[in-house]
ChimeraX commands (.cxc) that place a marker at each C-alpha (Angstrom):
marker #1 position -70.27,88.19,29.81 radius 0.5
marker #1 position -69.69,84.53,29.04 radius 0.5
marker #1 position -65.94,85.11,28.86 radius 0.5
marker #1 position -65.97,86.87,32.23 radius 0.5
marker #1 position -67.81,83.96,33.85 radius 0.5
marker #1 position -65.38,81.42,32.42 radius 0.5
marker #1 position -62.35,83.48,33.51 radius 0.5
marker #1 position -63.78,83.81,37.03 radius 0.5
marker #1 position -64.26,80.06,37.24 radius 0.5
marker #1 position -60.74,79.38,35.95 radius 0.5
marker #1 position -59.16,81.83,38.38 radius 0.5
marker #1 position -61.01,80.21,41.27 radius 0.5
marker #1 position -59.88,76.77,40.14 radius 0.5
marker #1 position -56.28,77.90,39.76 radius 0.5
marker #1 position -56.29,79.39,43.25 radius 0.5
marker #1 position -57.33,76.04,44.67 radius 0.5
marker #1 position -54.11,74.48,43.34 radius 0.5
marker #1 position -51.78,77.31,44.37 radius 0.5
marker #1 position -48.76,76.00,46.31 radius 0.5
marker #1 position -49.02,76.37,50.06 radius 0.5
marker #1 position -46.40,78.25,52.03 radius 0.5
marker #1 position -44.26,75.93,54.11 radius 0.5
marker #1 position -43.01,77.99,57.06 radius 0.5
marker #1 position -45.95,79.80,58.56 radius 0.5
marker #1 position -48.38,77.34,56.98 radius 0.5
marker #1 position -46.99,74.55,59.15 radius 0.5
marker #1 position -47.72,76.68,62.21 radius 0.5
marker #1 position -51.32,77.13,61.08 radius 0.5
marker #1 position -51.58,73.41,60.36 radius 0.5
marker #1 position -50.65,72.65,63.95 radius 0.5
marker #1 position -53.04,75.33,65.23 radius 0.5
marker #1 position -56.09,74.32,63.20 radius 0.5
marker #1 position -55.61,70.69,62.14 radius 0.5
marker #1 position -58.19,69.55,64.70 radius 0.5
marker #1 position -60.75,72.26,63.86 radius 0.5
marker #1 position -64.18,71.42,62.51 radius 0.5
marker #1 position -63.96,71.12,58.72 radius 0.5
marker #1 position -60.44,69.68,58.66 radius 0.5
marker #1 position -61.73,66.36,57.36 radius 0.5
marker #1 position -60.51,63.56,55.07 radius 0.5
marker #1 position -59.29,63.39,52.42 radius 0.5
marker #1 position -57.74,66.89,52.50 radius 0.5
marker #1 position -57.53,67.52,56.23 radius 0.5
marker #1 position -56.71,71.13,57.05 radius 0.5
marker #1 position -56.62,72.80,53.61 radius 0.5
marker #1 position -55.46,76.40,53.20 radius 0.5
marker #1 position -53.71,76.65,49.80 radius 0.5
marker #1 position -53.69,80.47,49.86 radius 0.5
marker #1 position -52.24,80.68,53.35 radius 0.5
marker #1 position -55.08,82.84,54.68 radius 0.5
marker #1 position -54.49,81.67,58.25 radius 0.5
marker #1 position -50.82,80.86,57.89 radius 0.5
marker #1 position -50.00,83.03,60.90 radius 0.5
marker #1 position -52.17,80.89,63.18 radius 0.5
marker #1 position -54.37,83.86,64.15 radius 0.5
marker #1 position -57.43,82.42,65.90 radius 0.5
marker #1 position -59.54,85.57,65.49 radius 0.5
marker #1 position -58.87,85.62,61.75 radius 0.5
marker #1 position -59.71,81.93,61.50 radius 0.5
marker #1 position -63.01,82.47,63.33 radius 0.5
marker #1 position -63.90,85.38,61.03 radius 0.5
marker #1 position -63.21,83.31,57.92 radius 0.5
marker #1 position -65.15,80.35,59.33 radius 0.5
marker #1 position -68.08,82.70,60.08 radius 0.5
marker #1 position -68.02,83.93,56.48 radius 0.5
marker #1 position -67.71,80.38,55.15 radius 0.5
marker #1 position -70.72,79.15,57.13 radius 0.5
marker #1 position -72.87,82.15,56.18 radius 0.5
marker #1 position -71.99,81.89,52.48 radius 0.5
marker #1 position -72.64,78.15,52.61 radius 0.5
marker #1 position -76.11,78.72,54.06 radius 0.5
marker #1 position -76.90,81.34,51.42 radius 0.5
marker #1 position -75.64,78.99,48.69 radius 0.5
marker #1 position -77.84,76.14,49.93 radius 0.5
marker #1 position -80.88,78.43,49.76 radius 0.5
marker #1 position -79.74,79.62,46.31 radius 0.5
marker #1 position -79.50,76.05,45.02 radius 0.5
marker #1 position -82.99,75.27,46.32 radius 0.5
marker #1 position -84.45,78.45,44.83 radius 0.5
marker #1 position -82.70,77.95,41.50 radius 0.5
marker #1 position -83.97,74.40,41.08 radius 0.5
marker #1 position -87.52,75.20,42.21 radius 0.5
marker #1 position -87.90,78.15,39.83 radius 0.5
marker #1 position -86.19,76.26,36.99 radius 0.5
marker #1 position -88.86,73.58,37.47 radius 0.5
marker #1 position -91.51,76.24,36.84 radius 0.5
marker #1 position -92.80,76.60,40.38 radius 0.5
marker #1 position -94.06,80.12,41.18 radius 0.5
marker #1 position -96.03,81.85,43.90 radius 0.5
marker #1 position -99.65,82.57,42.98 radius 0.5
marker #1 position -100.90,86.08,42.41 radius 0.5
marker #1 position -99.34,89.37,41.38 radius 0.5
marker #1 position -95.80,90.55,41.98 radius 0.5
marker #1 position -96.73,94.12,41.05 radius 0.5
marker #1 position -100.28,95.33,40.51 radius 0.5
marker #1 position -99.15,98.76,39.32 radius 0.5
marker #1 position -96.98,97.27,36.57 radius 0.5
marker #1 position -99.27,94.28,35.94 radius 0.5
marker #1 position -96.54,91.72,36.60 radius 0.5
marker #1 position -97.45,88.36,38.12 radius 0.5
marker #1 position -95.03,85.93,39.74 radius 0.5
marker #1 position -95.66,83.59,36.81 radius 0.5
marker #1 position -94.29,86.27,34.46 radius 0.5
marker #1 position -90.85,86.18,36.06 radius 0.5
marker #1 position -88.45,83.72,34.40 radius 0.5
marker #1 position -85.85,81.67,36.24 radius 0.5
marker #1 position -82.14,82.38,36.47 radius 0.5
marker #1 position -80.46,85.70,35.71 radius 0.5
marker #1 position -83.38,86.80,33.53 radius 0.5
marker #1 position -85.48,87.22,36.67 radius 0.5
marker #1 position -83.49,90.34,37.60 radius 0.5
marker #1 position -84.57,92.01,34.36 radius 0.5
marker #1 position -88.25,91.30,34.96 radius 0.5
marker #1 position -88.68,92.17,38.63 radius 0.5
marker #1 position -89.88,95.80,38.93 radius 0.5
marker #1 position -87.52,98.28,40.58 radius 0.5
marker #1 position -89.53,98.61,43.83 radius 0.5
marker #1 position -89.54,94.82,44.13 radius 0.5
marker #1 position -85.75,94.65,43.84 radius 0.5
marker #1 position -85.45,97.44,46.42 radius 0.5
marker #1 position -87.64,95.50,48.87 radius 0.5
marker #1 position -85.62,92.37,48.25 radius 0.5
marker #1 position -82.25,93.96,48.94 radius 0.5
marker #1 position -83.62,96.00,51.86 radius 0.5
marker #1 position -84.86,92.79,53.48 radius 0.5
marker #1 position -81.48,91.13,52.95 radius 0.5
marker #1 position -79.78,94.16,54.47 radius 0.5
marker #1 position -82.10,94.03,57.48 radius 0.5
marker #1 position -81.33,90.35,58.06 radius 0.5
marker #1 position -77.59,90.94,57.66 radius 0.5
marker #1 position -77.56,93.88,60.06 radius 0.5
marker #1 position -79.98,92.82,62.78 radius 0.5
marker #1 position -80.72,89.09,62.60 radius 0.5
marker #1 position -78.00,86.97,60.99 radius 0.5
marker #1 position -75.49,87.53,63.77 radius 0.5
marker #1 position -74.27,85.37,66.60 radius 0.5
marker #1 position -75.30,87.96,69.22 radius 0.5
marker #1 position -78.29,89.81,67.76 radius 0.5
marker #1 position -81.11,91.39,69.75 radius 0.5
marker #1 position -79.00,91.70,72.88 radius 0.5
marker #1 position -78.53,87.93,73.16 radius 0.5
marker #1 position -75.35,86.40,74.47 radius 0.5
marker #1 position -72.81,85.37,71.80 radius 0.5
marker #1 position -73.47,81.94,70.34 radius 0.5
marker #1 position -71.88,78.76,71.60 radius 0.5
marker #1 position -69.85,78.49,68.39 radius 0.5
marker #1 position -69.08,80.49,65.26 radius 0.5
marker #1 position -72.23,80.61,63.14 radius 0.5
marker #1 position -74.62,80.03,66.05 radius 0.5
marker #1 position -77.48,82.37,65.10 radius 0.5
marker #1 position -80.04,81.18,67.64 radius 0.5
marker #1 position -79.84,84.53,69.45 radius 0.5
marker #1 position -81.61,83.21,72.50 radius 0.5
marker #1 position -84.83,82.74,70.52 radius 0.5
marker #1 position -84.60,79.75,68.17 radius 0.5
marker #1 position -83.40,76.34,69.29 radius 0.5
marker #1 position -85.20,73.49,67.45 radius 0.5
marker #1 position -84.04,71.08,70.13 radius 0.5
marker #1 position -80.32,71.75,69.60 radius 0.5
marker #1 position -79.55,71.64,73.32 radius 0.5
marker #1 position -81.02,68.14,73.57 radius 0.5
marker #1 position -78.18,66.68,71.46 radius 0.5
marker #1 position -74.97,65.39,72.99 radius 0.5
marker #1 position -71.69,67.05,72.06 radius 0.5
marker #1 position -70.69,64.37,69.54 radius 0.5
marker #1 position -74.00,64.72,67.68 radius 0.5
marker #1 position -73.72,68.51,67.67 radius 0.5
marker #1 position -70.23,68.31,66.17 radius 0.5
marker #1 position -71.40,65.81,63.54 radius 0.5
marker #1 position -74.34,68.00,62.52 radius 0.5
marker #1 position -72.13,71.09,62.29 radius 0.5
marker #1 position -69.70,69.15,60.09 radius 0.5
marker #1 position -72.55,68.05,57.81 radius 0.5
marker #1 position -73.77,71.63,57.45 radius 0.5
marker #1 position -70.26,72.89,56.70 radius 0.5
marker #1 position -69.66,70.28,54.00 radius 0.5
marker #1 position -73.06,70.77,52.41 radius 0.5
marker #1 position -72.48,74.52,52.37 radius 0.5
marker #1 position -69.13,74.03,50.64 radius 0.5
marker #1 position -70.76,71.77,48.04 radius 0.5
marker #1 position -73.60,74.26,47.55 radius 0.5
marker #1 position -71.16,77.13,46.92 radius 0.5
marker #1 position -69.50,75.13,44.15 radius 0.5
marker #1 position -72.89,73.97,42.87 radius 0.5
marker #1 position -74.51,77.38,42.52 radius 0.5
marker #1 position -71.35,78.73,40.86 radius 0.5
marker #1 position -71.49,75.88,38.33 radius 0.5
marker #1 position -75.18,76.51,37.62 radius 0.5
marker #1 position -74.62,80.25,37.13 radius 0.5
marker #1 position -71.61,79.81,34.85 radius 0.5
marker #1 position -73.30,77.14,32.74 radius 0.5
marker #1 position -76.44,79.24,32.43 radius 0.5
marker #1 position -74.37,82.08,30.97 radius 0.5
marker #1 position -72.63,79.63,28.66 radius 0.5
marker #1 position -76.03,78.31,27.52 radius 0.5
marker #1 position -75.13,74.79,28.65 radius 0.5
marker #1 position -77.61,72.92,30.83 radius 0.5
marker #1 position -76.70,70.95,33.93 radius 0.5
marker #1 position -80.35,70.22,34.68 radius 0.5
marker #1 position -82.51,67.22,33.70 radius 0.5
marker #1 position -84.22,67.64,30.37 radius 0.5
marker #1 position -81.63,70.09,29.10 radius 0.5
marker #1 position -83.31,73.04,30.83 radius 0.5
marker #1 position -81.43,76.34,30.63 radius 0.5
marker #1 position -83.20,78.95,32.78 radius 0.5
marker #1 position -84.06,82.14,30.94 radius 0.5
marker #1 position -83.99,80.49,27.49 radius 0.5
marker link #1:1,2 radius 0.2
marker link #1:2,3 radius 0.2
marker link #1:3,4 radius 0.2
marker link #1:4,5 radius 0.2
marker link #1:5,6 radius 0.2
marker link #1:6,7 radius 0.2
marker link #1:7,8 radius 0.2
marker link #1:8,9 radius 0.2
marker link #1:9,10 radius 0.2
marker link #1:10,11 radius 0.2
marker link #1:11,12 radius 0.2
marker link #1:12,13 radius 0.2
marker link #1:13,14 radius 0.2
marker link #1:14,15 radius 0.2
marker link #1:15,16 radius 0.2
marker link #1:16,17 radius 0.2
marker link #1:17,18 radius 0.2
marker link #1:18,19 radius 0.2
marker link #1:19,20 radius 0.2
marker link #1:20,21 radius 0.2
marker link #1:21,22 radius 0.2
marker link #1:22,23 radius 0.2
marker link #1:23,24 radius 0.2
marker link #1:24,25 radius 0.2
marker link #1:25,26 radius 0.2
marker link #1:26,27 radius 0.2
marker link #1:27,28 radius 0.2
marker link #1:28,29 radius 0.2
marker link #1:29,30 radius 0.2
marker link #1:30,31 radius 0.2
marker link #1:31,32 radius 0.2
marker link #1:32,33 radius 0.2
marker link #1:33,34 radius 0.2
marker link #1:34,35 radius 0.2
marker link #1:35,36 radius 0.2
marker link #1:36,37 radius 0.2
marker link #1:37,38 radius 0.2
marker link #1:38,39 radius 0.2
marker link #1:39,40 radius 0.2
marker link #1:40,41 radius 0.2
marker link #1:41,42 radius 0.2
marker link #1:42,43 radius 0.2
marker link #1:43,44 radius 0.2
marker link #1:44,45 radius 0.2
marker link #1:45,46 radius 0.2
marker link #1:46,47 radius 0.2
marker link #1:47,48 radius 0.2
marker link #1:48,49 radius 0.2
marker link #1:49,50 radius 0.2
marker link #1:50,51 radius 0.2
marker link #1:51,52 radius 0.2
marker link #1:52,53 radius 0.2
marker link #1:53,54 radius 0.2
marker link #1:54,55 radius 0.2
marker link #1:55,56 radius 0.2
marker link #1:56,57 radius 0.2
marker link #1:57,58 radius 0.2
marker link #1:58,59 radius 0.2
marker link #1:59,60 radius 0.2
marker link #1:60,61 radius 0.2
marker link #1:61,62 radius 0.2
marker link #1:62,63 radius 0.2
marker link #1:63,64 radius 0.2
marker link #1:64,65 radius 0.2
marker link #1:65,66 radius 0.2
marker link #1:66,67 radius 0.2
marker link #1:67,68 radius 0.2
marker link #1:68,69 radius 0.2
marker link #1:69,70 radius 0.2
marker link #1:70,71 radius 0.2
marker link #1:71,72 radius 0.2
marker link #1:72,73 radius 0.2
marker link #1:73,74 radius 0.2
marker link #1:74,75 radius 0.2
marker link #1:75,76 radius 0.2
marker link #1:76,77 radius 0.2
marker link #1:77,78 radius 0.2
marker link #1:78,79 radius 0.2
marker link #1:79,80 radius 0.2
marker link #1:80,81 radius 0.2
marker link #1:81,82 radius 0.2
marker link #1:82,83 radius 0.2
marker link #1:83,84 radius 0.2
marker link #1:84,85 radius 0.2
marker link #1:85,86 radius 0.2
marker link #1:86,87 radius 0.2
marker link #1:87,88 radius 0.2
marker link #1:88,89 radius 0.2
marker link #1:89,90 radius 0.2
marker link #1:90,91 radius 0.2
marker link #1:91,92 radius 0.2
marker link #1:92,93 radius 0.2
marker link #1:93,94 radius 0.2
marker link #1:94,95 radius 0.2
marker link #1:95,96 radius 0.2
marker link #1:96,97 radius 0.2
marker link #1:97,98 radius 0.2
marker link #1:98,99 radius 0.2
marker link #1:99,100 radius 0.2
marker link #1:100,101 radius 0.2
marker link #1:101,102 radius 0.2
marker link #1:102,103 radius 0.2
marker link #1:103,104 radius 0.2
marker link #1:104,105 radius 0.2
marker link #1:105,106 radius 0.2
marker link #1:106,107 radius 0.2
marker link #1:107,108 radius 0.2
marker link #1:108,109 radius 0.2
marker link #1:109,110 radius 0.2
marker link #1:110,111 radius 0.2
marker link #1:111,112 radius 0.2
marker link #1:112,113 radius 0.2
marker link #1:113,114 radius 0.2
marker link #1:114,115 radius 0.2
marker link #1:115,116 radius 0.2
marker link #1:116,117 radius 0.2
marker link #1:117,118 radius 0.2
marker link #1:118,119 radius 0.2
marker link #1:119,120 radius 0.2
marker link #1:120,121 radius 0.2
marker link #1:121,122 radius 0.2
marker link #1:122,123 radius 0.2
marker link #1:123,124 radius 0.2
marker link #1:124,125 radius 0.2
marker link #1:125,126 radius 0.2
marker link #1:126,127 radius 0.2
marker link #1:127,128 radius 0.2
marker link #1:128,129 radius 0.2
marker link #1:129,130 radius 0.2
marker link #1:130,131 radius 0.2
marker link #1:131,132 radius 0.2
marker link #1:132,133 radius 0.2
marker link #1:133,134 radius 0.2
marker link #1:134,135 radius 0.2
marker link #1:135,136 radius 0.2
marker link #1:136,137 radius 0.2
marker link #1:137,138 radius 0.2
marker link #1:138,139 radius 0.2
marker link #1:139,140 radius 0.2
marker link #1:140,141 radius 0.2
marker link #1:141,142 radius 0.2
marker link #1:142,143 radius 0.2
marker link #1:143,144 radius 0.2
marker link #1:144,145 radius 0.2
marker link #1:145,146 radius 0.2
marker link #1:146,147 radius 0.2
marker link #1:147,148 radius 0.2
marker link #1:148,149 radius 0.2
marker link #1:149,150 radius 0.2
marker link #1:150,151 radius 0.2
marker link #1:151,152 radius 0.2
marker link #1:152,153 radius 0.2
marker link #1:153,154 radius 0.2
marker link #1:154,155 radius 0.2
marker link #1:155,156 radius 0.2
marker link #1:156,157 radius 0.2
marker link #1:157,158 radius 0.2
marker link #1:158,159 radius 0.2
marker link #1:159,160 radius 0.2
marker link #1:160,161 radius 0.2
marker link #1:161,162 radius 0.2
marker link #1:162,163 radius 0.2
marker link #1:163,164 radius 0.2
marker link #1:164,165 radius 0.2
marker link #1:165,166 radius 0.2
marker link #1:166,167 radius 0.2
marker link #1:167,168 radius 0.2
marker link #1:168,169 radius 0.2
marker link #1:169,170 radius 0.2
marker link #1:170,171 radius 0.2
marker link #1:171,172 radius 0.2
marker link #1:172,173 radius 0.2
marker link #1:173,174 radius 0.2
marker link #1:174,175 radius 0.2
marker link #1:175,176 radius 0.2
marker link #1:176,177 radius 0.2
marker link #1:177,178 radius 0.2
marker link #1:178,179 radius 0.2
marker link #1:179,180 radius 0.2
marker link #1:180,181 radius 0.2
marker link #1:181,182 radius 0.2
marker link #1:182,183 radius 0.2
marker link #1:183,184 radius 0.2
marker link #1:184,185 radius 0.2
marker link #1:185,186 radius 0.2
marker link #1:186,187 radius 0.2
marker link #1:187,188 radius 0.2
marker link #1:188,189 radius 0.2
marker link #1:189,190 radius 0.2
marker link #1:190,191 radius 0.2
marker link #1:191,192 radius 0.2
marker link #1:192,193 radius 0.2
marker link #1:193,194 radius 0.2
marker link #1:194,195 radius 0.2
marker link #1:195,196 radius 0.2
marker link #1:196,197 radius 0.2
marker link #1:197,198 radius 0.2
marker link #1:198,199 radius 0.2
marker link #1:199,200 radius 0.2
marker link #1:200,201 radius 0.2
marker link #1:201,202 radius 0.2
marker link #1:202,203 radius 0.2
marker link #1:203,204 radius 0.2
marker link #1:204,205 radius 0.2
marker link #1:205,206 radius 0.2
marker link #1:206,207 radius 0.2
view
């Protein structure tokens, strides 16, 4: 398992340094060099040539996936650190199996200690959110103002009170923090499997 984690990390790192295509890639560069996320020091960065053909629909789909994965990764980082610090909900996770929330360890070991019905509820809830809520046009609402706009005509938090420059700046912050979180949670997961701590105090969840 440790070897698999290391290989996955190495493959991902190698892909980041793969040479970019020059012909079609230059077309994509012109098409997307001013898009949100094309920021210093790398600018528009597509080493695998995923949008080398300049297809706007494909770019929007990949940006949608990037934003969603970034949001999930930010939540994962927060959850990982909170549980690694020993914070748990009060009460019982399962009365029938006599398992309390305090009995569940942090990290990967949690999956081995959560009862089957609990895991089913967890993944069913995620599936519900993915299918009916986490969309840019859920519940019959009009499509969002931008890719990743999940307000769905119901949640705003004052977004429409910001000017366009502020909106763009906040979207850029979210995108960059999501990118950092994706790398961060990957590093935490790999190091946990390697038994090497990245946390203060040398904490390795599950050990």
